[in-house]
Structure formats: structure tokens, C-alpha cells
N, C-alpha and C positions, 0 to 999 in steps of 0.2 A: 528447788521448787519453793515459791513464795507461799505465804499464809493464804492469800487469796486463791492461788492455784490449788492448794490443798483443800480448801473449802469447796471450791467449784468441782474438783475431781470427786470429792466425797459425795456431793449432791448428785453428780452425774452417775456415779456407780450405784448409789442408792436408787436412783430413778430407773436405770436400765437393767439392773441386776437384782437388787434386794427386793424391790416392789414386785416384779414379776414372779420371783421365786416364792415370796410369801403368798401371793395369790394362788400359785399352783399348789402349794402345800395346803392352803385352805380348801381348794377344790378337791384335793385328795381326801381330806378329813370329811368334807361334806358328802363325797361319793360313798365312802365307807359308812357314814351315818345313815344315808338313805338306803343303801344296800342292806344294812342290818335291820332297819325298820321294815323293809319289804319282807325279809325273811321272817321277822317276828310276827307281822300282821298278815302275811300272805297277800301282799298288795302288788301282785304282778311279778315280773321277772326282775330279780335283784341285779343281775348282770347288766341288763339293758338300762335300768335306771342308773346304775353306777357309771356306765359309759356315757350316757346322756349328761350326767352331772359333770364328768370330766371335760366334756366338750363345751358345755355351756352351764357352768355352775349356778349362776344367778337365775337363769330361766328355769333350770331343772329344780332348784330349790323352791321357787315360787309355785311352779306347777305341782310338784309333789306335795307341798304344804297345803295347797287348796284341795288337791285330790284326797289326801289322807284326812283332812279336816271335815270336808263337806260331802264327799262322795264315797267314802269308805268308813264303815263303822266296825271293822274287824278289830278285835282285841287280842292282845297277846295272852294266850291261855296257859301254856306249859311254863315251867320254871325256866327252861332254856330260852323260850320266847321272851319272857319277862327280862331276863338278863340281856338279851339282844336289844330289847327296847331301851333299857337303861344305858347300855353301851352306846346306842345310837344318839341318845340325848347328850351324853358326855362328848362324843365326837362332834356333834352339831355345835356345842358350846365352844369347842376348840376351833372349829371352822370360823365361827363368828368372831372370836377373839383374834384369830390370825388375819382375817379380813380387816378388822379394825386397825391392827398393827400395820398392815400394808398401806392403809389409807393415811395413817399418821406419818409413816415413812415417806409417802408421796408428798405430803405437805411440807415436811422438813427438807426433802430434796429440792422441791421447787423454790422454797425460801432460800436455801443455800446457793442454788444456781443463780437465782435472780439477784440476790444481794451481792454475791461475789462478782457477777457479771457487771452490774451497775458500778460497783466500786472499781473494778478493773478497767473500766473505760476512762477513769481519771488518772491512771498511772501506766507507765511503761513497764512495770514489773510483772504484768500479767500477760503471758504469751499470746492469749487469744486477742488481745487488743493492742499489740505492739504497733507502734508507728514505724514504718519502714522508710528509710531515707537512703539516697545514694551518696557518693562522696561529695557531691555539690549541694547536699542538703535539700534535694528535691524529694518530696514525699510521694509514696506509692501505696496503693490499697492492698497489694498482695506481695508476697515475698518474691515470687517468680518475675515480677516486673522490674525489680531493682537491677539496673545495669552496672557494669564495671567500666572503668576508664583506664587507659594507659597514659603514659607521660605525654604522648602526642594528642591526647584528648580523643582518641578513637574509642568508640563505644562497643561493648560486648554484652550480648544478651544470652541468657541460659535457654536451652531448648525445653520442650515439654517433658520435664522429668516426671518420674513416678513419685508416689508419695514418700518413699523411703530412699530413693537413689537419685543423687545429683547427676544431671546429664552434662553434656559438653556445652561450651560457650561458642557463640558465633558472632562474627563482626558484621558490619553493615553490608559487606559483599557476599555474605553467606559462607565464609571460610570457617571451618570447624576447628576448635581448639579443645582437644580432649582434656578432661579434668585431671588425668594422671600427670600432665605437665603444666597445669595451670596453677598460678600462685597469686597471692595478694601480698604486696609489699607492706612494710611497716608504716609507710606513708600513704597507704591506701590505693596504690596503683596495681592494675592488672599486669601480670608478667607471665609470658609463655616461655618456659625453659625447654625449647626444642632440643638444644644441645646437651641438656642434662648437666649443666655446670654447677647447679646448686647442690650443696652437701647438707645432709640431714645431721642435726646435732642430737645429743641425748635428751634435750628438752622438748623434742618433737617438732621443732621448727627447722627451717632450712636457711642456709647462709651462703652469700656469694663470697668472692675472693676479698672483697672489701669489708666483710663482716656485717653486711646489711641483712636484716632479718626478713624472712618470708614465711608465709603459711600456705600449705597445700590446700587448694580449694576442693575439698572433698565434702563440704557442707554448703548450704546456702549462705551467702554473704549479704549483710546489710549494715547500715549505719544507724545509730540512734540520733536523737535530736541534739545531743551534745558532741556529735562527730566521732563517737567511739565505734570501732569496728566490731561487729558481732557475727557469729555463725550459729546456725541452728542444726540440730541433729534430728532427722526424721520429722521436722516441722513441729516438734513437741517441746524441746528444751532450748533455751537460748543462753549462750555464754559469750563473754567478751574476749576477744583475742588479746593475749597478754603481750602486746607489743611495747607497752610502756612500763613493763615490770623489770 
């Protein structure tokens, strides 16, 4: 994973996980704060106010603040009520602080995603903005569109695979070539080993009787702008096939 990908991933995680979690924590703090204040001042049902706050913390906070400030003049009378009122204030401060933290986290996440995304558009090192090419250096907008060619220049397209599983390849006549026997040669040609003549080596690659190197197509295949063959795993990470090593 490149530095840009790490920055983008951190921003994405912050935006979709950290920010919502912080907001929920703040909502819980506020719900307890309002519930305690209700009990201390006898301002209606503490349970209902707590549920209302969890469902819609901002609206509940504004409504309760207006209600307790302008429509309810009840004071905490007993020592227990006074302690509840003080605890409510502390919880309310925690809620506001947590909301502020979530807002700061949101800003940082947006900046990270935007900056990494814009920078990633200028490089092929960022998976989200990879330029996909076929063997003939024709560019494609998506990974699934990249065709493979055999030595006779026959074209093979992948079927509609799921997000994590590579499907079979089909030629222009609709003949299916399952990925269990589909290979890419070291010179970039599609090869279907129906007779299973290729032998796997300890390096994870397959070799024919002449020592020519092949890779099993169990991932999406594409070429970069320099003509290097790559494969992707789950459409998340990208690695170059080690044909020239």
C-alpha cells in the first residue's frame, strides 16, 4: 500500500467509522445528561427524553434546552437532585466536546480523502486511479473491460464476476474458458491449458516443457502504461507479475 493509499484509507475509515461512532457516543452522553436533569428538576419522563435524545440528539438538545430555560422553573431541591444536576452539566460538556471532536475528525477525513484523491489522479501508484491497458496498450476505464489476446490475436473477455471472485473468460464466439485452466504467459498471451500440460513450480508459477513461464489467471489481469503485466486481488491491491525477475 502506497502512502497515498494509506492517507486515503485513513480518511475513509475516519469518515465512515470514527465520525459516526463519536457522534453516537456524544448522543449517549447527551441522553444521560438530559435524563439526569429531568430527574433532578422533575421535568417530565427522563426515559422518554433519553430515547428522544438518542434518536435525534440535536433536536432533542435544542428542544429540552428551550423547555428547561423558558418553560420550566423547577429547581433541584434535595442534595441528590443537586448532584444529578451537576452530573448532567458534566455529561453535557462531554457531549459537546465529543461532538466537536467528531466535527474535527470529519474535516480531517475530508481533507485526507480529497488531497489523496487529487494526488492519486496524477500517479499510477494509487489503485483507485489506476490506468488499465491491454497488451496492445489500449486504455480502459474499468478493470473488467480489459481483454486478453492469444498468439493468434483472438480476444477473450471476462464475464460479470463478483467483487471478490474472478469469473471465466469467453471468446468472441461465446466459448467459455474457466479460470482453473486459464493462464497468462510471460510474453502477455492468453493460454488455455485444457490438457493440463503445465507444471507448477515452487515459485507459484507454471512452466511448459520448454521452460516458458505462465501465471494462473485467478485474479484480474491488466497492463500498465509501461507494458508491465499486473494482477489485482479483490480489486483492492495491485501487484506486478514477476515475469522479468
